[in-house]
C-alpha positions in Angstrom: 95.8 111.3 61.5 92.4 110.9 63.3 93.0 107.2 63.8 96.3 107.8 65.5 94.7 110.4 67.8 92.0 107.8 68.7 94.6 105.1 69.5 96.5 107.6 71.6 93.4 108.5 73.4 92.7 104.9 74.4 96.3 104.2 75.3 96.2 107.3 77.5 92.9 106.2 79.0 94.4 102.8 79.8 97.5 104.4 81.5 95.1 106.6 83.5 93.0 103.7 84.7 96.1 101.6 85.6 97.7 104.5 87.4 94.6 105.1 89.5 94.2 101.4 90.3 97.9 101.2 91.4 97.6 104.3 93.5 94.5 103.0 95.3 96.1 99.6 95.9 99.3 101.2 97.3 97.4 103.4 99.7 95.0 100.6 100.8 98.0 98.3 101.3 99.9 100.8 103.4 96.9 101.6 105.5 96.0 98.0 106.1 99.5 96.9 107.0 99.8 99.9 109.3 96.5 99.2 111.1 96.9 95.4 111.4 100.6 95.8 112.4 99.6 98.0 115.2 97.2 95.4 116.4 99.4 92.4 116.1 102.9 93.6 117.1 103.9 95.0 120.5 106.3 97.7 119.3 106.1 97.9 115.5 108.2 100.2 113.5 105.4 102.0 111.8 107.4 103.3 108.8 108.5 99.8 108.0 104.9 98.6 108.2 103.7 101.4 105.9 106.6 100.8 103.4 106.0 97.0 103.3 102.2 97.5 103.0 102.8 99.9 100.1 105.0 97.4 98.3 102.4 94.6 98.8 99.5 96.8 97.8 101.3 97.9 94.7 102.3 94.4 93.7 98.8 92.9 94.2 97.0 95.8 92.6 99.5 95.6 89.7 98.4 92.0 89.1 94.9 93.2 88.4 95.5 96.8 87.0 96.3 95.9 83.4 93.3 93.7 82.8 90.9 95.9 84.7 92.2 99.0 82.8 91.4 97.3 79.5 87.9 96.4 80.8 87.3 100.0 81.9 88.4 101.2 78.5 85.9 98.9 76.8 83.1 100.1 79.2 84.0 103.7 78.4 84.1 103.0 74.7 80.8 101.3 74.8 79.2 104.2 76.6 80.7 106.7 74.1 79.4 104.5 71.2 75.9 104.4 72.7 75.9 108.1 73.2 76.8 108.7 69.5 74.2 106.2 68.4 71.5 108.0 70.4 72.6 111.3 68.9 72.4 109.9 65.4 69.0 108.4 66.0 67.8 111.8 67.3 69.1 113.5 64.2 67.4 111.0 61.8 64.0 111.4 63.6 64.2 115.2 63.5 
């Protein structure tokens, strides 16, 4: 039972990290397309620029989101493991 909870915890953490990365990529893509489109085009349709930027940002952040999510889970797991080891070392010395 405990093992299933731990696996669920890490899968949930991975989904959390991937979602955050996708959200950030979508927002940055929309803002950059909007800003650059206003500078380049004479009379841009701003809603189209934002929508296209959100699509591109989502796509390109999606390329990296899965792998980066796994790396962030490993970093988080390593920190949790270090914290547990330090607590155990403190208990042994006491």
